[in-house]
C-alpha positions in Angstrom: -23.6 -9.9 -8.0 -20.0 -9.5 -6.8 -17.6 -6.7 -6.1 -14.8 -7.0 -8.6 -11.6 -5.3 -9.6 -12.1 -4.0 -13.1 -9.0 -1.7 -13.4 -5.7 -1.0 -11.7 -3.1 1.8 -11.9 0.1 3.0 -10.3 2.6 5.7 -10.4 6.3 5.9 -9.4 8.0 9.4 -9.7 10.6 9.8 -12.4 13.5 10.4 -10.1 15.2 7.0 -9.4 17.6 6.9 -6.5 20.1 4.0 -6.0 21.5 2.9 -2.7 24.9 4.4 -3.7 23.1 7.8 -4.3 22.1 7.8 -0.7 25.7 7.9 0.5 25.8 11.6 -0.2 23.0 12.4 2.3 23.2 9.9 5.1 25.3 10.8 8.1 25.0 7.9 10.5 26.2 4.8 8.5 29.5 3.3 9.6 30.7 0.8 7.0 33.4 -0.5 9.3 30.9 -1.2 12.1 28.4 -2.7 9.5 31.0 -4.8 7.9 29.9 -3.8 4.4 29.0 -0.8 2.3 25.6 0.9 2.4 24.4 -0.7 -0.8 25.1 -4.2 0.5 23.5 -3.4 3.9 20.3 -2.2 2.3 20.0 -5.1 -0.2 20.6 -7.7 2.5 18.0 -6.4 5.0 15.5 -4.5 2.9 15.8 -6.1 -0.5 16.0 -2.7 -2.2 18.3 -1.6 -5.0 16.5 1.6 -6.1 13.5 3.7 -5.1 11.7 6.7 -6.5 11.5 10.2 -5.0 8.8 12.7 -5.8 9.9 15.9 -7.5 10.1 19.2 -5.7 6.6 20.5 -5.5 5.0 17.1 -6.5 2.4 16.3 -3.8 0.7 13.1 -2.6 -2.4 14.3 -4.4 -0.5 14.7 -7.7 0.8 11.2 -7.5 -2.6 9.8 -6.5 -4.2 11.6 -9.5 -1.9 9.8 -12.0 -2.5 6.4 -10.5 -6.3 7.1 -10.4 -6.4 8.1 -14.1 -4.4 5.0 -15.0 -6.8 2.8 -13.1 -9.8 4.4 -14.8 -8.2 4.0 -18.2 -7.5 0.3 -17.4 -11.2 -0.1 -16.4 -12.4 1.6 -19.6 -14.3 4.2 -17.5 -14.6 7.9 -17.5 -14.3 9.9 -14.2 -18.0 10.7 -14.4 -18.7 6.9 -14.2 -17.4 6.8 -10.6 -19.7 7.1 -7.6 -17.2 6.9 -4.8 -13.5 7.7 -4.1 -11.7 6.5 -1.0 -8.1 7.6 -0.6 -5.6 6.6 2.1 -2.4 8.4 3.0 -0.3 9.4 5.9 1.2 12.3 4.0 -1.8 14.4 3.0 -1.3 17.5 0.8 -2.7 19.7 3.6 -4.9 19.5 6.6 -7.6 20.9 4.5 -8.4 20.4 1.7 -7.2 16.8 1.6 -5.4 15.1 -1.2 -8.6 13.4 -2.2 -10.2 16.8 -2.8 -7.5 17.5 -5.4 -8.1 14.1 -7.0 -11.8 14.6 -7.3 -11.5 18.1 -8.6 -8.8 17.3 -11.1 -10.7 14.3 -12.4 -13.8 16.5 -12.9 -16.1 14.1 -11.1 -18.8 14.7 -8.5 -18.1 11.3 -6.8 -18.5 11.3 -3.1 -15.0 11.1 -1.5 -13.4 10.1 1.8 -9.8 10.2 2.9 -8.3 7.9 5.6 -5.5 9.3 7.7 -3.6 6.1 7.6 -0.1 4.7 7.1 1.0 1.2 5.9 -2.4 -0.6 6.3 -4.2 2.2 4.5 -4.9 0.5 1.2 -6.5 -2.5 2.9 -8.5 -0.2 5.1 -9.6 1.8 2.1 -10.7 -1.3 0.4 -12.8 -2.3 3.4 -14.4 1.2 3.6 -15.2 1.2 -0.1 -16.6 -2.3 0.2 -18.8 -1.3 3.1 -20.1 1.9 1.5 -20.9 0.1 -1.7 -22.8 -2.6 0.2 -24.7 -0.2 2.4 -25.2 3.0 0.4 -25.6 1.6 -3.1 -22.5 3.0 -4.8 -21.8 0.9 -7.9 -18.3 2.0 -8.9 -15.5 3.0 -6.6 -12.0 4.3 -7.1 -9.7 3.2 -4.2 -6.4 5.0 -4.0 -3.3 4.9 -1.8 -0.5 7.5 -2.2 2.5 8.5 -0.1 5.2 11.0 -0.2 7.3 9.4 2.4 10.3 11.5 1.7 8.4 14.4 3.2 8.5 12.7 6.7 11.7 10.7 6.5 15.0 12.1 7.8 17.4 11.9 4.8 20.4 11.7 7.2 19.2 8.4 8.7 20.3 5.5 6.5 17.8 3.1 8.1 14.8 5.3 7.2 15.8 7.0 3.9 17.1 3.6 2.7 13.7 2.0 3.3 11.0 4.5 2.5 10.1 6.1 -0.8 7.2 7.7 -2.8 4.5 6.3 -5.1 0.8 5.7 -5.6 -1.5 2.9 -6.6 -5.2 2.5 -7.3 -8.0 0.1 -8.2 -11.5 0.4 -9.6 -14.2 -1.7 -7.9 -17.5 -2.5 -9.5 -20.7 -4.4 -8.5 -21.1 -6.8 -11.4 -22.6 -10.1 -12.3 -19.9 -12.5 -11.2 -18.8 -15.2 -13.7 -18.6 -18.8 -12.4 -15.0 -20.0 -12.0 -13.5 -23.4 -11.4 -13.3 -22.8 -7.6 -16.4 -20.7 -7.1 -17.5 -17.1 -7.9 -15.0 -14.3 -8.2 -14.4 -11.4 -5.9 -13.6 -10.7 -2.2 -14.0 -13.9 -0.1 -13.0 -12.4 3.2 -11.7 -9.3 5.0 -9.7 -9.2 8.3 -8.5 -6.2 10.3 -7.1 -5.3 13.7 -5.3 -2.6 15.6 -3.2 -2.1 18.7 -2.9 1.5 19.9 -0.6 0.6 22.7 2.0 -0.5 20.2 1.7 2.8 18.2 4.8 4.4 19.7 7.0 1.9 17.8 6.4 3.8 14.5 5.5 7.4 14.9 6.0 11.0 13.9 6.2 12.8 17.3 5.5 16.4 16.3 3.2 18.2 13.9 -0.2 17.4 15.4 -2.3 19.1 18.1 -0.5 17.2 20.9 3.0 18.5 19.9 2.6 21.3 17.4 5.6 22.1 15.2 8.1 24.6 16.6 11.5 25.6 15.5 13.0 23.7 18.4 11.1 20.5 17.6 12.1 20.7 13.9 15.7 21.2 14.9 15.5 18.1 17.0 14.0 16.1 14.1 10.7 15.4 15.8 8.8 16.0 12.6 10.4 13.0 11.0 9.2 9.4 11.2 10.8 7.4 14.0 10.9 3.6 14.1 11.9 1.3 16.9 13.0 -1.5 14.7 13.5 -3.9 17.7 9.8 -3.7 18.3 8.5 -3.3 14.8 10.3 -6.5 13.4 8.6 -9.1 15.7 5.3 -7.3 15.5 5.5 -7.2 11.7 6.5 -10.9 11.3 3.8 -12.1 13.7 1.2 -9.9 12.1 2.1 -10.9 8.5 1.6 -14.5 9.4 -1.7 -13.8 11.2 -3.1 -11.7 8.4 -2.6 -14.5 5.9 -4.0 -17.2 8.2 -7.1 -15.1 9.2 -7.9 -14.1 5.6 -7.7 -17.8 4.5 -9.7 -19.1 7.5 -12.5 -16.5 7.1 -12.8 -17.5 3.4 -13.4 -21.1 4.5 -10.2 -22.2 2.7 -6.8 -23.7 3.7 -3.3 -22.3 3.2 -2.8 -24.9 0.4 -5.6 -23.1 -1.6 -3.6 -19.8 -1.7 -1.9 -19.1 -5.1 -0.4 -15.7 -4.5 0.4 -13.3 -1.7 1.1 -9.6 -2.1 2.3 -8.3 1.3 3.0 -4.8 2.4 6.6 -4.0 1.5 7.8 -3.6 5.0 11.3 -5.0 4.2 12.5 -8.2 2.6 13.5 -9.9 5.8 10.2 -9.2 7.5 8.2 -10.5 4.5 10.3 -13.6 4.2 10.0 -14.6 7.9 6.3 -13.7 8.1 5.0 -15.5 5.0 7.3 -18.5 5.7 5.7 -19.0 9.1 2.3 -18.9 7.5 3.4 -21.8 5.2 3.6 -19.7 2.0 6.4 -20.6 -0.4 8.7 -17.8 -1.5 7.7 -18.3 -5.2 4.1 -17.4 -4.2 5.1 -14.0 -2.9 4.9 -11.1 -5.3 7.0 -8.0 -4.5 8.1 -4.8 -6.1 10.2 -3.7 -3.2 13.5 -4.0 -5.1 12.6 -1.0 -7.3 10.0 0.8 -5.2 11.2 0.6 -1.6 8.6 0.8 1.1 5.9 3.2 -0.1 3.7 2.7 2.9 0.1 2.3 2.0 0.9 2.5 -1.8 3.0 -0.7 -1.6 0.3 -3.3 -2.2 -1.7 -1.5 -5.0 1.5 -0.6 -6.8 2.7 -4.2 -6.8 -0.8 -5.4 -7.7 -0.9 -3.2 -10.8 2.5 -4.3 -12.0 1.5 -7.9 -11.7 -1.8 -7.4 -13.4 -0.2 -5.7 -16.3 2.4 -8.5 -16.5 -0.4 -11.1 -16.8 0.5 -12.8 -13.6 -3.0 -14.0 -12.5 -5.3 -16.6 -13.9 -9.1 -16.7 -13.4 -9.8 -18.6 -10.2 -6.5 -17.8 -8.5 -6.8 -17.1 -4.7 -4.8 -13.9 -4.0 -4.1 -12.6 -0.5 -3.4 -8.9 0.0 -2.2 -7.8 3.3 -0.7 -4.7 5.0 0.4 -3.6 8.5 2.3 -0.9 10.2 2.0 2.7 11.6 -0.7 3.0 14.3 -0.3 0.0 14.8 -2.9 -1.5 12.5 -3.2 -4.3 10.0 -5.6 -5.8 7.4 -5.9 -8.5 4.8 -8.3 -9.8 2.2 -8.6 -13.0 0.1 -9.7 -12.2 -3.5 -10.7 -14.9 -6.0 -9.3 -13.5 -9.2 -11.1 -12.9 -12.4 -9.4 -10.9 -15.1 -10.6 -7.3 -15.2 -11.5 -7.8 -18.9 -13.8 -10.7 -18.1 -15.2 -8.9 -15.1 -16.1 -5.9 -17.3 -18.1 -8.2 -19.5 -20.6 -8.4 -16.6 -21.5 -4.8 -17.1 -25.2 -4.3 -17.9 
């Protein structure tokens, strides 16, 4: 038996926002000082040309629900077939009930659910939680979802933040199935790796809104309810951690970097990704990204890109695919997955 991906799904809101569209809301970009216009600045550093924003009244749970339904449809399963739902987000619909409550109720399933209050590493952490629960509690089919409404916590006046972050959701279905033999061994998850550094958490934070600093009119006026990033600290951390996530996932799988076929990294920014994967010895043509048209959707980055690549027929049976993510907290995680097509995986159902 192996734990296999049998379906994927994603969702990007209908509203598409270009870099030039941002010029009407940002207030701190100086083209003269930057030596270029805003569109050029964002493309050079972030690798983004457009991103998607959720509609007014469209919640994280609403986006997660669409991605979840698409993943179930891809897996040829009904909601009633699912035993477990694990959802990760840093932008929950409400303190209670959580976004995952909305997903379960709207799907009409009685699956046990859990929600992780997590940011960029959330999808990888949700995979690990689902994998552990399936291994230890006997769940056979799990829906793993990551969804973010980053526009809810990003200051639209700050070009560095509104230019980078955006909204979206992604999901996968995991099943315990008879694993087919592949050219380089059995399919499925070969390794997991995770870590965290609470002391570095101040570099990417939302100061107000929790029990330590409850929201007040004064704190909102000061913008303390928005996400703040110390880019000077985040950049070296992200580059170093991206490299480490790849190397650890490969080592724990008993493989070498030369065995890796594809890497889907968290969409932190194009320059971070390029430097991090390069230092790990991964070629640029092995790196799969959707950041040019999604932006950084926090924990939804990896599953959204994964779904797009699956639907495009990117992977071949036996491919070694590294998924990794890092960020807010600070935390990080990665996995090496030996690919088998979801169609072939579903053939292992009894």
